[in-house]
C-alpha positions as CSV (number, residue, x, y, z in Angstrom):
1,M,-8.2,28.4,-10.6
2,E,-8.0,30.3,-7.5
3,L,-7.9,27.9,-4.7
4,K,-9.0,29.0,-1.7
5,F,-6.2,29.2,1.3
6,D,-7.6,30.1,4.8
7,E,-6.8,32.2,6.9
8,K,-3.7,30.9,8.0
9,G,-2.9,30.6,4.9
10,L,-3.2,27.0,4.8
11,I,-5.0,24.3,2.8
12,P,-5.6,21.0,3.8
13,A,-3.5,18.1,1.2
14,I,-5.1,14.5,1.7
15,V,-1.9,12.5,-0.1
16,Q,-3.1,9.1,-1.6
17,D,-1.7,6.0,-3.4
18,Y,-1.6,6.5,-6.8
19,Y,-2.0,2.6,-7.4
20,T,-3.6,1.6,-4.4
21,K,-5.9,4.4,-3.7
22,R,-4.9,4.2,0.6
23,V,-5.3,7.4,2.0
24,L,-1.8,7.5,3.3
25,T,-2.0,10.8,5.4
26,L,-3.7,14.6,5.5
27,A,-0.9,17.3,5.9
28,Y,-1.2,21.3,4.7
29,M,0.4,23.2,1.9
30,N,0.7,26.6,1.8
31,Q,1.0,28.6,-1.7
32,E,4.7,28.6,-1.6
33,S,5.0,24.4,-0.5
34,L,2.5,23.7,-2.9
35,A,4.8,25.4,-6.2
36,V,7.6,23.5,-4.5
37,T,5.1,20.6,-4.9
38,I,4.3,20.7,-8.1
39,D,7.8,22.2,-9.7
40,E,10.0,19.7,-7.9
41,R,7.4,16.6,-8.5
42,R,7.1,15.4,-4.9
43,T,5.5,16.2,-2.1
44,C,6.2,19.2,0.3
45,F,4.3,20.3,2.9
46,W,4.0,23.2,5.4
47,S,4.5,22.1,9.2
48,R,2.4,23.9,11.4
49,S,4.3,22.8,14.7
50,R,7.5,24.3,13.1
51,Q,6.6,26.6,10.7
52,E,8.7,25.9,8.2
53,L,8.5,23.7,4.8
54,W,8.7,20.5,5.2
55,R,9.6,18.0,2.5
56,K,8.7,14.5,2.5
57,G,11.2,12.0,3.2
58,E,14.4,15.3,3.4
59,T,15.3,12.7,6.7
60,S,13.8,9.5,6.5
61,G,14.2,8.8,2.3
62,N,10.5,8.0,2.2
63,I,9.8,9.8,-0.5
64,Q,6.5,10.7,-2.0
65,R,6.7,11.3,-6.0
66,V,3.7,13.4,-6.7
67,V,1.4,12.4,-9.8
68,S,-1.2,14.6,-9.5
69,I,-3.0,17.3,-7.3
70,T,-6.7,17.8,-7.7
71,A,-8.7,20.3,-6.0
72,D,-12.1,19.7,-4.6
73,C,-15.3,21.3,-5.6
74,D,-14.8,24.5,-3.5
75,Y,-11.1,24.5,-4.1
76,D,-10.6,24.4,-0.4
77,A,-8.8,21.4,-0.1
78,L,-6.6,18.8,-2.2
79,V,-6.1,15.4,-3.0
80,V,-2.4,14.8,-4.0
81,E,-2.2,11.3,-5.6
82,V,1.9,9.8,-4.8
83,I,4.1,6.9,-5.8
84,K,5.8,6.4,-2.3
85,D,9.7,5.5,-1.5
86,G,8.7,4.1,1.4
87,P,6.3,4.0,4.4
88,A,3.9,7.4,4.7
89,C,3.7,7.5,8.7
90,H,6.6,8.5,11.0
91,T,5.8,5.4,13.0
92,G,6.4,3.1,10.2
93,H,3.4,2.0,9.3
94,E,2.4,2.4,4.8
95,S,-0.3,5.0,6.3
96,C,-0.9,7.5,9.4
97,F,-4.7,6.1,9.4
98,F,-3.9,2.6,11.4
99,H,-6.1,3.7,14.4
100,E,-9.2,1.4,13.9
101,I,-12.3,3.6,15.8
102,Y,-15.4,2.0,14.4
103,L,-16.3,-0.5,12.0
104,S,-19.7,-1.6,11.8
105,D,-20.6,-5.5,11.9
106,D,-22.8,-5.2,8.3
107,V,-19.8,-3.6,6.3
108,K,-17.4,-5.0,7.2
109,K,-15.1,-6.0,3.5
110,F,-12.2,-7.6,2.8
111,S,-9.3,-5.7,1.8
112,W,-5.8,-7.2,0.5
113,Q,-4.5,-4.6,2.3
114,G,-6.3,-5.5,5.8
115,L,-4.8,-9.2,5.1
116,Y,-1.5,-7.9,4.8
117,D,-1.2,-6.0,7.8
118,L,-2.6,-8.9,10.0
119,I,-0.3,-10.9,8.8
120,A,2.4,-8.2,9.1
121,G,1.3,-7.8,12.8
122,R,1.8,-11.5,13.7
123,K,5.6,-11.2,12.5
124,E,6.1,-8.2,14.6
125,N,3.8,-9.5,17.6
126,P,3.7,-13.3,17.5
127,K,0.5,-14.3,18.5
128,E,0.8,-17.9,20.5
129,G,-1.2,-20.3,18.7
130,S,-1.7,-18.3,15.8
131,Y,-0.6,-20.3,12.3
132,T,0.6,-17.1,10.8
133,S,3.4,-16.2,13.6
134,Y,4.1,-20.4,13.7
135,L,5.2,-19.9,10.0
136,F,7.4,-16.7,10.7
137,D,8.8,-18.6,13.3
138,K,9.5,-21.2,11.1
139,G,11.1,-19.4,8.7
140,L,11.7,-18.9,4.9
141,D,11.9,-22.2,3.9
142,K,8.9,-23.6,5.6
143,I,7.0,-20.8,3.9
144,L,8.3,-21.6,0.7
145,K,7.4,-25.3,0.8
146,K,3.7,-24.0,2.0
147,V,3.8,-21.8,-1.0
148,G,4.4,-25.0,-3.1
149,E,2.4,-27.1,-1.5
150,E,-0.8,-25.1,-1.7
151,C,0.4,-23.9,-5.6
152,T,0.1,-28.2,-6.2
153,E,-3.3,-28.3,-4.8
154,V,-4.5,-25.4,-7.3
155,V,-3.5,-27.0,-10.4
156,I,-4.9,-30.6,-9.1
157,A,-8.2,-29.0,-8.1
158,G,-8.2,-26.8,-11.3
159,R,-7.4,-29.8,-13.3
160,K,-10.8,-31.3,-11.8
161,E,-13.0,-28.0,-13.1
162,D,-14.3,-28.2,-9.2
163,Q,-14.7,-24.3,-9.3
164,A,-16.0,-23.7,-5.5
165,E,-12.4,-26.2,-4.3
166,T,-9.9,-24.2,-6.9
167,V,-11.5,-20.8,-5.4
168,Y,-11.0,-22.5,-2.0
169,E,-7.4,-23.5,-2.7
170,I,-6.3,-20.1,-5.0
171,A,-7.2,-18.2,-1.3
172,D,-4.9,-20.6,0.4
173,L,-2.3,-20.1,-1.6
174,A,-3.3,-16.1,-1.8
175,Y,-2.7,-15.9,1.9
176,H,0.6,-18.1,1.6
177,V,2.1,-16.2,-0.9
178,M,1.9,-12.6,1.6
179,V,3.2,-14.4,3.9
180,L,5.7,-15.2,1.9
181,M,5.8,-11.3,0.9
182,V,5.6,-9.8,4.4
183,Q,8.5,-12.1,5.2
184,A,10.3,-10.5,2.1
185,G,9.5,-7.1,2.8
186,I,7.8,-6.8,0.1
187,K,4.2,-5.0,-0.5
188,I,1.0,-4.5,-1.7
189,E,1.9,-1.7,-3.8
190,D,5.2,-3.0,-5.5
191,I,3.1,-5.9,-7.1
192,T,0.4,-3.3,-8.2
193,A,3.4,-1.4,-9.4
194,E,5.1,-4.5,-11.1
195,L,1.3,-5.1,-12.9
196,A,0.9,-1.8,-13.6
197,K,3.8,-1.3,-15.6
198,R,3.2,-4.2,-17.9
199,H,0.5,-2.4,-20.5
200,V,0.5,-5.7,-22.6
201,I,-1.1,-8.8,-20.8
202,D,-1.3,-11.1,-24.0
203,K,2.2,-11.1,-24.5
204,K,4.5,-13.8,-23.3
205,I,7.1,-11.5,-22.4
206,K,8.8,-13.9,-19.4
207,Q,9.0,-17.2,-21.9
208,E,10.6,-14.8,-25.0
209,R,12.8,-13.8,-22.3
210,M,13.9,-17.0,-21.9
211,R,14.7,-18.2,-25.4
């Protein structure tokens, strides 16, 4: 396989979260940084501004551990799937891509990450009249109380075998759980990674440990 580096000896590398498939950043590699990436199994890029090798996480500690590297059909671009330790962006955002330029009203879609980011935004920048900001203002005990209440509502709706009401209550529970996640500093990928480690879902592992 012969990769096609440009006239400056660089090839674009799209870095993607292995678990969530979210695009994290766009960087560039030369032959040396690609070799280092493969050898060390963590991302290493070529800094065009500093003209030197740049190992992601050298100063921040936000290392990206490489799972796979795939070239496109023309061998002139790479997709690097990683498991990241911390935010990908130097601004502290999980991804470098967070400035929304355009989103068609016809194709707007819900995403867990979008909801998480919205909730996190209400914590970082409280908004008057926002229920989410109110929960963060009241603190952990209030958030936990709401999670408990919503759990009960899900049980009641499920027991009634009312599908519409159960869906509604599960959505309420999911929202409040995500508020708790933001409060506790737990990321979506933390939950995804935990679930990914559980290869067998039919065994009552937790119950067995409690015996």
